[in-house]
C-alpha positions, 0 to 999 in steps of 0.5 A: 771042360774046364780046360776048355773054359780057360781059354775062352776067358784066355781068349775074351783077354781078360786081366789074369787077376780077373780069369783067377775070378773067374776060374772057380765059375768056369770049373763049377758054374756058379757065379755072382752078379759082381763077378759077371760085372767085369767083363760087362763093362768089359763088352760094353767098352768094345760096343762102344770102341766097334761105333766109334770105330764105325764111325771112323769108317763112315766117315771113309767112305764118304773121303773114298765116295767123294774123291772117287767121283772127284776122279771119274768126273774129273770136278774138283774137290776143292771148293771155287772160290766164287762159292766161297765169296758168295755164302759169306754173305 
């Protein structure tokens, strides 16, 4: 059981120091709020990274969709010069 727990802790990419601190918890089930803070902070960091990557992917999807539409319709993806001039007021 302890080996499987250690393997799981390594799989979640914690530092050796953090793993050493977590081993007693994995072996005998004892945990403290302080002990759980570090993995919780790491989880929150991962959630932020996922949100940032999702935003980036959504932006890329928009570019790909726009380029695909341009390719299918033959329309230029550059704004026409007269539109830019008229929008400037």
